[in-house]
N, C-alpha and C positions, 0 to 999 in steps of 0.2 A: 504494500500500500504506500502511495506517495505521501509526502508530508502534507500536501494540500487536501488529499482525500481523507487523511486522518482528522484534519480539522473539521471537515464536513461531517464525518461520522460522529465526532465528538459533539457537534452541534445537534445532530438528530437525537443523540442519547440524552443530552441536556434538556431539549424541548420535551421529550417524552417523560423525563423525570419530573419536570415542572408540572406537567398536566396531571401526572399521577398523584403528586403531592397536593395540587390545588387545581381542580378542573377549570376554574374561572380565571386563572392567572393571566393568560394572554388576552382574554376578553376585557379585563380591566385595563391592561396596557393600551389597548386600541382606543378605549373611550376617552382618556384624558391624560395629559402630562402636567403634573403640578408638583415639581420638586421644591423643597425648601432651600436647597443649597446650589450654588454655583462653585465649581472647583476649577481653579486655574493652577495647573500643575506642570511638572516636567514630563517630557515625552519618554523618559527612561522606563524601559520595560519592567524594571524591578519594583516599580511604584504604582501598582494598579489601584486607583482611588476607591472603587467599590469594594474590593477585597479588604483593604487595610482599614476601611471604615465600617465594613459589614453592612453596607447599604444595598438595597434591592433595586432592580430596574425600575426607573420612574422616580427614584428618590433623590438623585443627584445629577445635575447637569454639568457636563465636563468639557473643558478646553485644555489642551496640552500643547506645549512647545518646548524647544530646547531651553533649559534653565528657567522655566516658568516666568518669562518676561511679560511685562505689560507695557507695550510701546504705543505711543499715541498716534502713530501713523500706520499701525497694523489693523487694516480693515477687517481681517478675519477675527481677531480678538475683540475689536470694538463691536462687530456685528453680534457675536456671541454674548457680549456683555449687555448690549442693548436689549436683545431678545430675552435674556434671562431676567433682567431688571424690569422691563416695561411690559412684557407679555406674560412671562411665567411668574413675575412678581416674587422672586426668591427673597427669603428673609435673611440669608447669610451668604457672603462671598468668602471663600477660603483660598488664599494664595499659598500653595504648598511646594516647597523645595525639599531637597534631601541632601544629607551629608555625603561627601564623596562625589558630588555632581561633576560629570565630565565636562560639561559646557563651561561651568565656572572655572574649573581647573585649566581648561584651554585658554580662557581669557586672561589668566594670570601669567601666561607665557608671552614671548615675543615671536612665537612661531607663526608662519604664514599657513593658514588652513584653507585658503581659497575663498569661495563665496561666503562661507559662514563667518569670515572675518567681519562682515557688515553687521551681523547679528551680535557677535561677541563684543563688538565695540561698545555696546550699551553697558556691559558688565565692566569693561575697562574704565569707562567713565566713573562708575561707582567706586572702583578701586582707587582711582585718582582722588576722589572726594574724601575717601577715608584712609588715605595712604599712611598717615602718621600712626594711626592705631594699628593698622595691619602690619606695617614694617617693624613694629615693636614686638611682634609675636615671632619668636625665633623658630619654633617648630613649624615645619612646612604644612603638615596635615592640619594642625590647629589653626594656622593662618587661612588655609583653604576653607575650613568649616566656618570660621568667623565671617569670611567674605560671603559664604553661602547664606548665613543668617542675615547679614546686612543687606544682601540682594533681595531676600524675601521681604524684609521690612520696607525697602525702597519701593518694591512693586506694589505693596499694599497701599502706600501713599499715592502711587501713580493711579491706582484704581479710584481712590477718593478724589483725585484731582480732576476727574472727567466730569463734563457737564451731565452725562448720563446719570451718574451717581448723585450729583448735587440736585438735579431735578427730582429724582426719586425721593431724596431726603425731604425736599420741600413739599412734595405731594403726599407721601405716605409714611414718612419718618422710618424708612427702611431702604436698603438692607444694612446690617452691620458688616464690617470687613475685618477679616482675621488673617494673620500670618502664622503658618505652622511649618515646622521642619520635621522630616521623617528620617529616622535613623535606620539605615539598612542593617546595622549590626544586631538590633534587637526588635525591630518592627514597631517601635513606639513613636507616636506623634507628639511633638513638643510645641506648645503654643509659645509664640514669640511676641506678638503684638496684636492689639485689637483697636479698631476705630469704630465707636458707636455711631449710629445714624445721627446726623446733625452736628457732629463735632466740628470744631474749627480746624482748619488744615494747618500744615507745618508753616506755610507762608501765605499771607492774604492775597498775594498776586494770583494764586490759583483759584480763589473763591469768586464765583460768578454772582453778581448782584442783581441781574436783570433777567433771570430765567423764567420763561413762561411754563406753566404746568397745565 
């Protein structure tokens, strides 16, 4: 059996098992999608959001990219964010990275990786802004993991800086935004930062004062 055929067979077995456990499982999924959470995470295959949070299909809306970045010119990310906030009306947004992230590690080097250099540039900018703290960490792995944490915190603020979020805060006082880091070594999620709906931003220049709702 080919690798792809095995995936298809696994899918059939899973679908049959779901129906056996709950005959109405797929009927409910067809009828409505109303998740409480938007997950913005890293594409790393070792960090499956639904498994590590034990959420079921329909409970968590997911966007993933290299190093869990929130870039204000990324139409894919912004489209997901707008749909999750304005249509699905999620209550919480979770930006989740993980220790040992290869994208962040690559951004800490001066190596030319080709096209992905453009993406990693955003992490290099974060390193530059926090260089004094990071350069004072002698252990390379500890320095990497600290930059991973800082990157997550920065991306949480990037989410809050959007007009999408600020309009939702004004309209329905939600969602709250959270930054978590996942440890591959033990499978545990660690909260790093939270921004409650309606909070003041890091700098007032990012706060819109004329949003229509």
